[in-house]
C-alpha positions as CSV (number, residue, x, y, z in Angstrom):
1,M,-8.4,8.3,-7.0
2,E,-11.1,7.6,-4.4
3,E,-12.3,4.2,-5.3
4,R,-10.9,1.0,-3.5
5,H,-9.9,-0.7,-6.4
6,E,-7.7,2.1,-7.8
7,I,-6.1,2.4,-4.3
8,V,-5.3,-1.5,-4.4
9,K,-4.0,-1.1,-7.9
10,A,-1.7,1.9,-6.7
11,I,-0.6,-0.2,-3.8
12,I,0.3,-3.3,-6.0
13,E,2.0,-1.3,-8.8
14,R,4.2,0.5,-6.2
15,T,4.9,-2.5,-3.9
16,A,5.9,-4.4,-7.0
17,K,8.5,-1.7,-8.0
18,L,9.9,-1.3,-4.6
19,T,10.3,-5.1,-4.1
20,G,11.3,-5.9,-7.8
21,R,8.2,-8.3,-8.2
22,D,6.0,-8.7,-11.1
23,P,2.5,-7.0,-10.2
24,A,0.7,-10.0,-11.3
25,E,2.1,-12.0,-8.4
26,L,0.5,-9.4,-5.9
27,N,-3.1,-9.1,-4.8
28,E,-5.4,-8.1,-2.1
29,D,-4.3,-11.0,0.1
30,T,-0.7,-10.6,-0.4
31,E,1.0,-10.1,2.9
32,F,3.6,-7.4,3.3
33,A,5.6,-9.5,5.5
34,G,6.2,-12.2,2.7
35,L,7.7,-9.5,0.7
36,D,10.6,-8.7,2.7
37,M,9.7,-5.0,2.8
38,K,12.2,-2.8,4.6
39,S,11.2,0.3,6.6
40,V,12.2,2.5,3.8
41,N,10.2,0.7,1.3
42,Y,7.3,1.3,3.6
43,S,8.3,5.1,4.0
44,Q,8.6,5.1,-0.1
45,L,5.1,3.4,-0.5
46,I,3.4,5.7,2.0
47,V,4.8,8.9,0.4
48,Y,3.6,7.7,-2.8
49,L,0.2,6.9,-1.6
50,E,0.0,10.4,0.3
51,D,0.5,12.0,-3.2
52,E,-2.0,10.0,-4.9
53,V,-4.9,10.2,-2.5
54,D,-4.0,13.6,-0.9
55,V,-4.3,12.4,2.7
56,E,-1.8,12.0,5.4
57,I,-0.9,8.4,6.4
58,S,0.6,7.4,9.7
59,Y,3.5,5.2,9.3
60,M,2.8,3.2,12.4
61,A,-0.8,2.7,11.6
62,F,-0.2,1.5,7.8
63,R,2.4,-0.8,9.3
64,K,-0.3,-2.6,11.2
65,N,-2.1,-3.7,8.0
66,A,-0.9,-7.2,7.2
67,T,-2.1,-7.3,3.6
68,I,-2.5,-5.2,0.6
69,G,-6.4,-5.2,1.0
70,Q,-6.3,-4.2,4.6
71,A,-3.9,-1.2,3.6
72,A,-6.3,-0.4,1.0
73,D,-9.2,-0.4,3.7
74,Y,-7.3,1.7,6.0
75,I,-6.5,4.4,3.3
76,M,-10.3,4.3,2.6
77,S,-11.0,5.0,6.0
78,L,-8.7,8.1,6.0
79,I,-10.6,9.3,2.9
80,G,-13.8,9.0,4.4
């Protein structure tokens, strides 16, 4: 999984599961703040993504991304 659209899809699917939302409600412009995600949700999402892309993701750096699209761009920058 190294293509951006696959990362976006993974973030959307996992975020939907963690927040109890329908994945169809989420897109690249969805803001994490509007999803009422708690710290534990971010931690679970990060661990999931680390397993998917096989890269270490900084919790604090990830939290600085306001939207799903920005988070995908951040992960892409880590992959190189």
